[in-house]
C-alpha positions in Angstrom: 102.7 34.0 -5.6 103.1 36.1 -8.9 105.2 34.8 -11.6 107.0 38.2 -11.3 108.0 37.2 -7.5 112.0 37.3 -6.4 113.5 34.1 -5.7 114.7 35.6 -2.4 111.0 37.1 -2.0 109.3 33.3 -2.6 111.2 31.8 0.1 110.3 34.6 2.6 107.0 34.0 1.9 107.4 30.5 2.0 109.2 30.9 5.7 106.0 32.6 6.7 103.5 30.4 5.9 106.0 27.3 7.4 105.6 29.5 10.8 101.5 30.4 10.3 100.9 26.3 9.9 103.3 25.1 12.4 101.2 27.2 15.1 98.0 26.3 13.6 99.3 22.3 14.4 101.1 22.3 17.4 97.4 23.2 19.2 96.4 20.3 18.0 95.3 17.1 20.3 95.6 12.9 19.5 91.7 13.0 18.8 91.4 15.0 16.3 94.9 14.6 14.9 93.7 10.6 14.7 90.3 11.4 13.0 91.6 14.0 10.8 94.5 11.1 9.9 91.8 8.4 9.4 89.5 10.6 7.0 92.4 11.1 4.5 93.2 7.5 5.0 89.8 6.6 3.4 90.1 8.8 1.1 93.4 8.0 -0.5 92.4 3.8 0.1 89.2 4.9 -2.1 92.2 6.3 -5.0 92.6 4.4 -8.8 96.2 5.3 -7.3 96.6 4.2 -4.6 94.5 0.3 -5.2 96.3 0.4 -8.8 100.1 0.7 -7.4 101.9 -2.4 -5.3 104.9 -0.7 -4.3 105.0 2.4 -2.4 106.4 4.5 -0.2 104.7 5.9 2.6 106.3 8.4 4.3 106.0 7.8 8.9 104.6 10.3 10.8 106.1 12.7 13.5 105.0 12.8 17.1 103.2 16.0 16.8 101.4 18.5 14.4 101.4 15.4 11.4 99.4 13.4 9.6 99.2 9.6 10.3 100.0 7.3 9.1 99.4 4.0 10.6 96.0 3.6 8.8 97.5 3.4 6.2 100.2 1.6 7.1 97.7 -1.1 7.6 95.6 -0.5 4.6 98.6 -1.0 2.7 99.4 -4.4 3.8 96.1 -6.0 3.7 96.0 -5.5 0.5 99.2 -7.2 -0.1 101.8 -4.4 -1.0 104.8 -3.7 -0.2 105.9 -0.5 1.9 109.1 1.3 1.6 109.7 3.7 4.0 112.4 7.1 4.2 115.5 7.1 5.9 117.7 10.4 6.4 120.9 9.8 4.6 122.9 12.9 4.5 122.5 16.5 3.3 119.4 16.6 1.6 119.6 13.2 0.5 117.0 10.3 1.9 116.3 6.7 1.1 113.4 4.5 0.6 113.2 0.7 2.4 110.9 -1.8 3.1 109.0 -2.8 6.3 107.7 -6.0 5.3 105.0 -5.3 8.0 102.9 -3.3 10.6 105.0 -4.8 13.5 108.3 -3.8 12.1 107.4 -0.4 11.1 106.1 -0.3 15.2 109.9 -1.4 16.5 111.7 1.3 13.4 114.2 3.3 15.1 114.0 7.1 15.8 115.7 9.6 14.1 117.7 12.8 15.7 113.4 14.4 14.4 112.9 11.4 16.7 110.1 9.8 13.7 110.8 6.1 12.8 112.8 5.0 10.2 114.6 2.2 8.4 117.7 1.0 9.0 120.4 0.1 6.1 120.4 -3.4 6.0 116.3 -3.6 5.6 115.8 -3.6 1.4 116.8 -0.4 -0.3 114.2 0.0 -3.4 115.4 2.6 -6.1 113.1 5.6 -6.6 112.1 4.7 -10.2 110.3 1.2 -8.8 108.0 2.8 -6.8 104.5 3.0 -7.8 103.4 5.5 -5.8 105.0 7.9 -2.9 103.2 9.5 0.3 104.6 12.5 0.2 104.1 14.4 4.1 103.8 18.8 3.3 103.7 22.0 6.1 101.0 23.1 3.9 99.3 21.9 0.6 96.9 24.1 -1.9 93.7 22.7 -4.2 96.9 23.4 -7.4 98.9 20.2 -6.1 101.3 22.8 -4.8 103.5 22.0 -1.2 105.5 23.7 0.6 107.3 21.5 2.8 110.2 21.4 5.6 112.2 23.0 3.4 115.0 20.8 2.8 114.3 19.3 -0.1 114.3 15.5 0.1 111.3 15.6 -1.9 111.1 17.4 -4.3 115.2 15.5 -5.1 113.6 12.3 -4.7 111.2 13.0 -7.2 113.6 14.4 -9.5 115.9 10.8 -9.4 112.0 9.0 -9.7 112.0 10.8 -12.8 114.7 8.9 -15.0 113.3 6.2 -15.6 113.9 3.7 -18.1 111.9 3.6 -21.1 107.8 1.8 -21.2 108.3 2.1 -17.4 105.3 4.1 -15.1 106.0 7.3 -13.8 105.7 7.7 -10.4 102.7 9.0 -9.3 103.2 11.6 -5.9 99.7 12.1 -3.5 100.4 15.4 -0.8 98.6 14.0 2.1 97.3 17.2 4.4 95.3 18.0 7.4 92.9 21.3 7.7 95.1 23.4 9.1 97.7 23.0 5.7 95.1 23.3 2.9 96.6 27.0 2.0 94.6 29.2 -1.2 97.7 30.2 -2.5 101.1 27.7 -2.0 104.1 29.7 -2.8 107.0 27.6 -5.2 109.8 28.1 -7.2 111.1 26.6 -10.1 112.9 23.2 -8.4 109.0 22.8 -6.3 107.9 19.5 -8.2 103.7 19.7 -9.1 102.3 16.7 -6.7 100.0 14.3 -9.1 97.4 14.6 -5.8 96.8 15.6 -2.7 93.8 14.7 0.1 92.6 16.1 2.9 89.6 14.8 5.1 87.1 17.1 3.1 87.9 16.8 -0.5 90.4 15.5 -2.7 91.8 17.1 -6.2 93.9 14.6 -8.6 95.9 15.7 -11.9 93.5 14.9 -15.1 95.5 12.0 -16.5 94.8 10.5 -12.6 91.3 10.0 -11.5 90.6 8.6 -8.6 88.2 5.2 -8.7 85.1 6.7 -8.4 85.2 10.5 -9.7 82.0 11.3 -9.0 82.4 11.4 -5.0 82.6 14.5 -2.8 
């Protein structure tokens, strides 16, 4: 998308991209979704961003057409990390609440979008207290750009996380995607937050100050 592109043309390009990618995701069966999700998990958990983090925000997948984060939850719990999952609180606003075990995660009630959500009485974490945030997407590219569902939840949350106390570690963000979600170029607007890394089943890209534990691996 050229620098001179208008906001309306970028919005139209995003809408077309969402339609295209969603159509390609609808035809994925359970076996393929599970295979790709496991491969993403294997890459993610080898990264220094994951191994160094103690407090992780992890999204819980929609029932169809989205990378499944169950394997990542299992790895996080087995590594002794604190896990926090999102709950929609209002228009464009979400918070993350602690989910202490995989059994607790499996028993969460479903939102109107059929996504598991922690109740409001679970312990809430402030955005600036998370070490790592795993971000869902409709589309991602290897320049670490992301196209989300269009509601702005994650961009707003990351902007809040930037208001961290002086001297605290920055929140790192990793976009997770299936092969069908990888694009040559994702159209972006000024409010779109650039990710620190993207991880796909067959490759990953990290910002230069966020190299994985073994940067020489394929």
